[in-house]
N, C-alpha and C positions, 0 to 999 in steps of 0.2 A: 830204385831210386831214395834219395835223401826222405827224410819226411822232417817238415817245420812243423814244429808247433812252440810254446812258451817255452818248453819243457827243453826241447834239444837245442832253445838256445840258448837260457841256463844252464845246463851240463855242460855244452856242448859234445855234441853225440849224433849220430847219425838218426835213430829211431829214439821214437819218447819211451824206452820201455828202464825199468830199472829189474837191477837184481837182488831176490831178496837179501839181507842179512843176514840169517841163516846163524845162528847159536851153532859155535863150535865146526860148523860148515865151513864159513865163509872165508875164506883163504885166500890169499893176494894170488897162487894160482888160477884158482877157479873166476875173483877179480877179469885177472888179466884177459881172460879168455873172451870170457865176456867183455869185454872193452874192445876188444879186439874184433867183435863178429860184429860192432855199432852201434850196442847196447852200451849203456851203463855199468859197469864194472863196479861191486862195493865191500871192499876187507872189512871183514867184523873186526876192532880194536883188543874184542874180548879173545878173542883167536887166540892170538900170541902171548895173550896171558902179560907180558911184563913191559914199561915203554922202551926195555932195551930191544927186547926181542920183533914187538910193533917196528919201531925205526927198521931195523932190518929187513922184513916185508915187506914197509911201503918200498922203500929200494928195490928189493926185489923186482916187485909190480913193474915200476918202471922201468926196471932194467926187460923186464917181458912184453912191452908195451908201450907206445908213444900214446897212444890215446889216454882221455881224462878217466880217473876213477875216483868215485868215495872212500867215506871213511864212516865208519857207523861208532857211533858212541851211545850203548842203551844206559840213562841213566838207573845206575842202581844192580847193575849186571855187567858190569865191565869195571873189573878189579883198576885200581890203581887210575881212577877217572881223570883226576888233576894231570896228571903227570901222561897219561894216555893226550891229553886232549894238549896239551904243550908239543908234542911229538911231533902230534899234527899239523899243526901251527909251522914249527918250525921248519915240517919235512916240504909246507907249500902246497901242501892240499888245498881243492880252490872248492870243494864241495864236502861239509860235515851232515853228516845225520845224525840224531838223535831220537831218541822214543825211548816208549811210556810212560812214565813220570813226565810231569812239564819241567820244563829243561833250562829256563830263564836264564840261568847263571852263565852254563852254558850258549844255549846262547848270542846272550850279550859280546861273550870272550870273541865268539867264533864274527860275530857281527864286526866289534871292534878291530877284528884284525882283517877287515875288507873280504873275510871272505862268502861264500854262502852254504842258508841253513836252512835244513830241511828234517822235518821236525816229525815223525811217524806219529798216528794215534790211534786211536778206535772210537773215536764219538765227536760229534760234529761243534760242542762245549769246547772239548781240550784242543782242537783246528784250530776255532776263532780266537782261544788264549791264544794260541804259539802264531797267530797273526799279527795280531796286536804288539805282540813281544817284537815282533819285526822279523820274522822265521818268512823267508823266498820262497817257500815253496811246504806244503805241507800233503802230507802221506795218512789215507786212510782209510783203515781195512776193517772190511766188512765181515758180517756174522761167518758165510763159507769159507775164513782163512780160517789158520791154525796156530801155536803161537800163543804167546801171551793177551788172555780172555776179558773184556770188560762183562759188565752182567744189562750194560746199558747199550752192549752191540747191538744194531740194525742189521740187515743184508745188504749187500754189497748197492745193489741198484738203490734201493734209497738212497742210502747214505749218503750217495756220490752224486745224487738228481739233487737231496734235497743240502748239500753243501753249495752246490753250482748255483744256487740261488742269493749265498749269505758268504761269496769268501769272493776274495778277491784276485789274491795270490794264487796260481797254477796248482789246481788238486791234481795227484800222485794215486789213483782209483787200485785196494789193493784187494782179496778176499772172493779167493776161487776161480782168478785170470785164468786165463791158461791157452787158447789157441788165437787165430783171427777174429772171430764172431769174437769172442766177448775182450780182445783187444779194441776191436770198432763198438765193440756193447758202448765200455766205460769211458769210450773218446763222446760221444753219443748224447751220454748221460751229463757230459760236461767237463770232464776229466782231460786235463793234455799229456797223461803216460798212464802208463800201467804202472805197477812193481807185483814180480809172481817171484813165489819161491820154491813150491812144493812141485811147479813143471819146471824150473830148473835145476831139483833136484833130478828129478828124469835127465838128465844131459850125463853126457860119455866122461866131462870131467870135476864131475863134484864127487869130492871127495868123501863118496857114501858105499856100503859097500853093491856089487853087482847083484847081492841076493834080497836088498830092498828095494833097489830099482826095476827089478824085476815083480815085488811083489807091488807096485805100484801100477803097472803093467797092468795087470788082475786086476787090482782094486775095482768098485764102481763104488758112485756116487748114495747109490743105494742100501748098501750092504749099511744094515743094525747098528753093527758097530762106531763104522765110522760117521753116520750117521750122527750117533746119539754124542759122541764124544764132541764132534764140529757145531751143531746145531743145539744141541739140549741145555737147558739153563744147568750150572750145578746143584748138587745136591743142598738144601738151604740149611740142615744141620753142620755140613763140611765151611759149608759159605760163614755161616756165624763164627763157627769155633776159627775157622783160619782167620777173620779176622779182629777176635779180640784179641789173637796173638801180635796183632800190628805194633809196635813198640817194645814187646815182651821178647823181638828176636833179632837179630843181626837183618839189616833190613836185606843183603843178596839172603838169605835162608829165608828168610821168610816170605821175600818175591816166589821163591822154586816151591813152596805151596801152597799160595799163593794160583802159580800158574798150574802147580797139577792139580787141584779143587776145581779151576774152572774147565781142565780138559778131562774130569771125573776117577781122577786116579784114586786109587783106594789106601793108597800108601805117603800119602801126601803128607805126612806129619814124617816120613824119612826125608828132610829137606835141610844137603848138602849146599854148596856156595851154588850161587847160579854157572859160574867159571866152572865148578867144577862138578857140575851134574854128568850124570850118566850118557858115555857119547852115543849108545848104543838104543837109549829111550830117546834121546833126541832124535837121532837119524829116523827114527818109524816115527817119526810125527809125517803126520799129510793135508792138506784140506782139501776142498773140496774141487782143484786144480787138478787133481787124480781123475776128472774127468777124457779130460783129454790129455792123457798119457796113451797111447798108444803104441810107442817101441822108442828105445833108448837114443836121441840124435845128438849130435857135437853141438856143443852151443851154438855154432856158427850155420847147422844146418839148423837147427831149434829158430833161433830168431830171424834168418833167410826163412823160413815154413812160415813164421806167422803174416810176416811183411808182404809175401809175394799170396799170399790167401788176402789180406785183405785188402790189396792192389785188385785181385782178382771180382773181391765181392762187389767193389768200388762201380768196377767197369761192366759189372753185370747184372746193376740199375738202372735196369730200363729207365727209369717212371725220373730218374737222373739225366739223362739224358730227353728227355721229352719234355721238361722244362723251358719256358721262353725265354 
Protein backbone atom coordinates (compact mmCIF):
# COMPACT_ATOMS: atom_id res chain seq x y z
CA UNK A 1 0.00 0.00 0.00
CA UNK A 2 1.03 3.61 -0.44
CA UNK A 3 1.72 5.75 2.59
CA UNK A 4 0.35 9.27 2.31
CA UNK A 5 2.12 11.92 4.41
CA UNK A 6 3.04 15.51 3.74
CA UNK A 7 6.41 14.21 2.61
CA UNK A 8 5.12 11.72 0.04
CA UNK A 9 3.01 14.54 -1.38
CA UNK A 10 6.00 16.86 -1.50
CA UNK A 11 8.36 14.32 -3.05
CA UNK A 12 5.84 12.42 -5.20
CA UNK A 13 6.88 9.01 -3.88
CA UNK A 14 4.99 6.03 -2.47
CA UNK A 15 6.73 5.86 0.91
CA UNK A 16 8.11 8.60 3.21
CA UNK A 17 11.62 7.14 3.04
CA UNK A 18 14.65 9.01 1.69
CA UNK A 19 18.05 7.67 0.73
CA UNK A 20 20.96 9.48 2.37
CA UNK A 21 23.23 11.47 0.08
CA UNK A 22 26.23 9.28 1.00
CA UNK A 23 29.38 11.14 0.00
CA UNK A 24 31.25 9.40 -2.84
CA UNK A 25 28.60 6.66 -2.89
CA UNK A 26 25.31 8.27 -3.98
CA UNK A 27 25.56 7.67 -7.72
CA UNK A 28 22.77 7.65 -10.30
CA UNK A 29 22.36 3.86 -10.35
CA UNK A 30 21.82 3.76 -6.61
CA UNK A 31 19.38 6.68 -6.68
CA UNK A 32 17.37 5.09 -9.49
CA UNK A 33 17.10 1.79 -7.60
CA UNK A 34 15.77 3.57 -4.50
CA UNK A 35 13.18 5.55 -6.44
CA UNK A 36 12.09 2.44 -8.35
CA UNK A 37 11.41 0.80 -4.98
CA UNK A 38 8.90 3.53 -4.10
CA UNK A 39 11.17 5.56 -1.81
CA UNK A 40 12.97 8.78 -2.75
CA UNK A 41 16.38 8.30 -4.35
CA UNK A 42 19.12 10.90 -4.08
CA UNK A 43 21.91 11.52 -6.56
CA UNK A 44 24.84 13.28 -4.89
CA UNK A 45 26.24 16.03 -7.12
CA UNK A 46 29.73 15.73 -5.65
CA UNK A 47 29.93 12.12 -6.85
CA UNK A 48 29.78 13.40 -10.43
CA UNK A 49 32.70 15.78 -9.77
CA UNK A 50 32.02 18.09 -12.76
CA UNK A 51 28.91 19.86 -14.08
CA UNK A 52 29.21 18.01 -17.38
CA UNK A 53 29.31 14.63 -15.69
CA UNK A 54 26.43 15.61 -13.41
CA UNK A 55 24.27 16.45 -16.41
CA UNK A 56 25.05 13.06 -17.92
CA UNK A 57 24.38 11.27 -14.61
CA UNK A 58 21.01 13.00 -14.18
CA UNK A 59 19.99 11.94 -17.67
CA UNK A 60 21.12 8.37 -17.04
CA UNK A 61 19.06 8.32 -13.85
CA UNK A 62 16.01 9.56 -15.75
CA UNK A 63 16.51 6.79 -18.31
CA UNK A 64 16.75 4.21 -15.52
CA UNK A 65 13.53 5.22 -13.72
CA UNK A 66 10.39 7.16 -14.46
CA UNK A 67 10.04 7.93 -10.74
CA UNK A 68 11.14 11.25 -9.21
CA UNK A 69 14.54 11.55 -7.54
CA UNK A 70 16.41 14.39 -5.89
CA UNK A 71 19.91 15.80 -6.06
CA UNK A 72 22.08 16.68 -3.05
CA UNK A 73 24.32 19.75 -3.15
CA UNK A 74 26.30 20.01 0.07
CA UNK A 75 27.69 23.47 0.78
CA UNK A 76 31.48 23.43 1.05
CA UNK A 77 31.66 19.78 0.01
CA UNK A 78 30.45 19.96 -3.59
CA UNK A 79 32.96 21.08 -6.25
CA UNK A 80 31.83 23.73 -8.74
CA UNK A 81 28.74 24.23 -6.60
CA UNK A 82 27.26 27.17 -8.53
CA UNK A 83 27.63 25.43 -11.87
CA UNK A 84 26.33 22.18 -10.38
CA UNK A 85 23.17 23.90 -9.16
CA UNK A 86 22.62 25.45 -12.58
CA UNK A 87 22.81 22.01 -14.17
CA UNK A 88 20.32 20.59 -11.65
CA UNK A 89 17.87 23.41 -12.32
CA UNK A 90 18.39 23.22 -16.07
CA UNK A 91 17.68 19.48 -16.06
CA UNK A 92 14.33 20.04 -14.37
CA UNK A 93 15.01 18.31 -11.04
CA UNK A 94 12.10 19.13 -8.74
CA UNK A 95 13.64 18.36 -5.33
CA UNK A 96 17.05 19.69 -4.34
CA UNK A 97 18.70 18.99 -1.01
CA UNK A 98 21.32 21.22 0.58
CA UNK A 99 23.31 20.33 3.66
CA UNK A 100 25.82 21.19 6.41
CA UNK A 101 26.13 24.98 6.45
CA UNK A 102 23.39 27.55 6.07
CA UNK A 103 22.42 27.52 2.42
CA UNK A 104 20.41 30.73 2.14
CA UNK A 105 21.90 31.76 -1.21
CA UNK A 106 21.30 28.37 -2.80
CA UNK A 107 17.91 27.94 -1.19
CA UNK A 108 16.78 31.25 -2.69
CA UNK A 109 17.94 30.20 -6.14
CA UNK A 110 16.10 26.89 -5.78
CA UNK A 111 12.88 28.56 -4.64
CA UNK A 112 13.11 31.33 -7.27
CA UNK A 113 13.27 28.57 -9.88
CA UNK A 114 10.02 27.13 -8.51
CA UNK A 115 11.62 23.96 -7.16
CA UNK A 116 11.34 22.24 -3.77
CA UNK A 117 14.12 22.84 -1.26
CA UNK A 118 15.07 20.46 1.55
CA UNK A 119 17.81 21.46 3.97
CA UNK A 120 19.67 18.91 6.09
CA UNK A 121 21.19 19.90 9.40
CA UNK A 122 22.04 18.57 12.86
CA UNK A 123 20.48 21.18 15.16
CA UNK A 124 17.06 22.69 15.73
CA UNK A 125 18.56 26.18 15.51
CA UNK A 126 19.74 25.66 11.95
CA UNK A 127 16.52 23.86 10.97
CA UNK A 128 14.47 26.83 12.17
CA UNK A 129 16.70 29.16 10.17
CA UNK A 130 16.18 27.09 7.01
CA UNK A 131 12.42 27.09 7.57
CA UNK A 132 12.49 30.88 7.91
CA UNK A 133 14.42 31.13 4.64
CA UNK A 134 11.72 29.16 2.82
CA UNK A 135 12.76 25.50 2.97
CA UNK A 136 9.89 23.19 2.04
CA UNK A 137 11.12 20.55 4.50
CA UNK A 138 13.99 20.16 6.94
CA UNK A 139 16.01 17.04 7.64
CA UNK A 140 17.34 16.67 11.17
CA UNK A 141 20.10 14.16 11.88
CA UNK A 142 20.37 12.91 15.44
CA UNK A 143 23.56 11.93 17.22
CA UNK A 144 23.15 8.27 16.28
CA UNK A 145 23.88 9.19 12.66
CA UNK A 146 27.31 9.29 11.09
CA UNK A 147 29.10 11.64 8.72
CA UNK A 148 29.43 15.35 9.37
CA UNK A 149 28.60 16.00 13.02
CA UNK A 150 27.98 18.99 15.27
CA UNK A 151 29.10 19.47 18.88
CA UNK A 152 25.55 20.54 19.77
CA UNK A 153 23.91 17.47 18.24
CA UNK A 154 21.34 15.62 20.38
CA UNK A 155 20.01 12.05 20.14
CA UNK A 156 17.46 11.45 17.39
CA UNK A 157 14.49 10.92 19.70
CA UNK A 158 15.07 14.18 21.57
CA UNK A 159 15.88 16.11 18.39
CA UNK A 160 12.74 15.13 16.49
CA UNK A 161 10.30 15.43 19.42
CA UNK A 162 11.71 18.86 20.27
CA UNK A 163 11.68 20.02 16.65
CA UNK A 164 8.07 18.90 16.19
CA UNK A 165 7.01 21.47 18.79
CA UNK A 166 8.61 24.34 16.89
CA UNK A 167 8.79 23.56 13.16
CA UNK A 168 5.79 23.87 10.85
CA UNK A 169 7.22 22.45 7.62
CA UNK A 170 7.60 18.66 7.26
CA UNK A 171 10.42 17.16 9.33
CA UNK A 172 12.54 14.30 8.04
CA UNK A 173 14.15 12.27 10.82
CA UNK A 174 17.59 10.71 10.47
CA UNK A 175 20.21 9.10 12.66
CA UNK A 176 20.19 5.41 13.63
CA UNK A 177 17.00 4.57 11.72
CA UNK A 178 16.98 1.29 9.83
CA UNK A 179 13.89 -0.87 10.27
CA UNK A 180 10.11 -0.80 10.60
CA UNK A 181 10.14 0.01 14.33
CA UNK A 182 12.51 2.96 14.04
CA UNK A 183 10.60 4.15 10.97
CA UNK A 184 7.31 4.16 12.90
CA UNK A 185 9.02 5.62 15.97
CA UNK A 186 10.22 8.61 13.97
CA UNK A 187 6.71 9.23 12.63
CA UNK A 188 5.29 8.98 16.16
CA UNK A 189 7.81 11.56 17.33
CA UNK A 190 6.49 14.07 14.79
CA UNK A 191 8.44 13.43 11.60
CA UNK A 192 6.71 13.14 8.24
CA UNK A 193 9.31 10.70 6.98
CA UNK A 194 12.80 9.33 7.50
CA UNK A 195 16.18 9.44 5.83
CA UNK A 196 18.50 6.45 6.08
CA UNK A 197 22.17 6.23 5.11
CA UNK A 198 23.85 3.24 6.75
CA UNK A 199 20.85 0.94 6.28
CA UNK A 200 20.75 1.70 2.55
CA UNK A 201 24.49 1.08 2.34
CA UNK A 202 23.82 -2.54 3.34
CA UNK A 203 21.89 -3.25 0.13
CA UNK A 204 23.12 -5.04 -2.96
CA UNK A 205 22.90 -1.99 -5.20
CA UNK A 206 25.07 0.21 -2.98
CA UNK A 207 28.50 0.67 -4.65
CA UNK A 208 30.65 -0.28 -1.67
CA UNK A 209 32.54 -3.54 -1.24
CA UNK A 210 30.80 -6.76 -0.25
CA UNK A 211 33.50 -7.07 2.41
CA UNK A 212 32.29 -3.93 4.15
CA UNK A 213 28.65 -4.92 3.80
CA UNK A 214 29.44 -8.17 5.60
CA UNK A 215 31.24 -6.13 8.24
CA UNK A 216 28.01 -4.19 8.81
CA UNK A 217 26.06 -7.43 9.20
CA UNK A 218 28.44 -8.48 11.97
CA UNK A 219 28.57 -5.07 13.70
CA UNK A 220 26.75 -4.30 16.96
CA UNK A 221 25.97 -0.86 18.42
CA UNK A 222 27.60 -1.69 21.74
CA UNK A 223 30.97 -2.26 20.09
CA UNK A 224 33.24 0.14 22.05
CA UNK A 225 34.96 1.52 18.92
CA UNK A 226 31.67 2.15 17.08
CA UNK A 227 30.02 3.60 20.18
CA UNK A 228 32.96 5.97 20.71
CA UNK A 229 33.01 7.12 17.08
CA UNK A 230 29.27 7.74 16.90
CA UNK A 231 28.37 9.04 20.35
CA UNK A 232 31.44 10.45 22.08
CA UNK A 233 32.27 14.16 21.89
CA UNK A 234 35.44 15.09 20.02
CA UNK A 235 38.78 15.45 21.77
CA UNK A 236 38.68 19.01 23.20
CA UNK A 237 42.26 19.74 22.16
CA UNK A 238 41.71 18.56 18.59
CA UNK A 239 38.44 20.47 18.33
CA UNK A 240 40.05 23.69 19.55
CA UNK A 241 42.94 23.22 17.14
CA UNK A 242 40.77 22.62 14.09
CA UNK A 243 38.50 25.56 14.90
CA UNK A 244 41.55 27.83 15.01
CA UNK A 245 42.39 26.74 11.46
CA UNK A 246 39.06 27.98 10.12
CA UNK A 247 39.83 30.72 7.65
CA UNK A 248 43.43 29.57 7.33
CA UNK A 249 42.57 26.53 5.18
CA UNK A 250 40.45 26.30 2.02
CA UNK A 251 36.90 25.50 3.11
CA UNK A 252 36.72 22.01 1.48
CA UNK A 253 39.94 20.98 3.25
CA UNK A 254 38.89 22.49 6.58
CA UNK A 255 35.55 20.70 6.46
CA UNK A 256 37.35 17.39 5.94
CA UNK A 257 39.57 18.14 8.94
CA UNK A 258 36.57 19.12 11.08
CA UNK A 259 34.65 15.99 10.13
CA UNK A 260 37.65 13.84 11.07
CA UNK A 261 37.92 15.58 14.44
CA UNK A 262 34.21 15.03 15.09
CA UNK A 263 34.62 11.32 14.26
CA UNK A 264 37.70 11.04 16.48
CA UNK A 265 40.28 10.30 13.79
CA UNK A 266 43.91 10.77 14.83
CA UNK A 267 44.90 11.74 11.27
CA UNK A 268 42.57 14.74 11.11
CA UNK A 269 45.34 17.10 10.01
CA UNK A 270 45.65 15.14 6.76
CA UNK A 271 42.80 16.94 5.07
CA UNK A 272 42.22 16.56 1.31
CA UNK A 273 39.35 18.36 -0.35
CA UNK A 274 36.14 16.65 0.69
CA UNK A 275 35.39 15.34 -2.81
CA UNK A 276 38.91 13.86 -3.00
CA UNK A 277 38.52 12.04 0.32
CA UNK A 278 39.65 8.43 0.43
CA UNK A 279 36.81 6.22 -0.83
CA UNK A 280 37.66 3.28 1.42
CA UNK A 281 37.65 5.48 4.53
CA UNK A 282 34.31 7.03 3.63
CA UNK A 283 32.70 3.69 2.85
CA UNK A 284 33.96 2.37 6.18
CA UNK A 285 31.73 4.75 8.15
CA UNK A 286 28.58 3.39 9.76
CA UNK A 287 25.94 4.75 12.11
CA UNK A 288 23.85 3.02 14.74
CA UNK A 289 21.70 2.00 11.78
CA UNK A 290 23.86 -1.15 11.72
CA UNK A 291 21.77 -2.31 14.67
CA UNK A 292 19.15 -3.44 12.15
CA UNK A 293 21.43 -4.86 9.46
CA UNK A 294 21.36 -8.66 9.55
CA UNK A 295 21.55 -9.50 5.83
CA UNK A 296 22.19 -7.84 2.46
CA UNK A 297 18.87 -7.39 0.63
CA UNK A 298 18.14 -5.62 -2.63
CA UNK A 299 16.95 -2.03 -2.26
CA UNK A 300 13.40 -3.12 -3.13
CA UNK A 301 13.47 -5.93 -0.57
CA UNK A 302 14.77 -3.51 2.06
CA UNK A 303 12.06 -0.89 1.42
CA UNK A 304 9.31 -3.52 1.14
CA UNK A 305 10.40 -5.11 4.43
CA UNK A 306 10.15 -1.77 6.26
CA UNK A 307 6.71 -0.99 4.87
CA UNK A 308 5.36 -4.51 5.39
CA UNK A 309 6.82 -4.58 8.90
CA UNK A 310 5.30 -1.21 9.74
CA UNK A 311 1.89 -2.33 8.46
CA UNK A 312 2.10 -5.50 10.55
CA UNK A 313 3.04 -3.59 13.68
CA UNK A 314 0.16 -1.15 13.28
CA UNK A 315 -2.31 -3.95 12.54
CA UNK A 316 -1.08 -5.80 15.63
CA UNK A 317 -1.68 -2.90 18.01
CA UNK A 318 -4.84 -4.19 19.66
CA UNK A 319 -5.22 -1.05 21.77
CA UNK A 320 -5.88 0.93 18.59
CA UNK A 321 -8.68 -1.41 17.62
CA UNK A 322 -10.32 -1.04 21.04
CA UNK A 323 -10.55 2.72 20.83
CA UNK A 324 -14.14 4.00 20.63
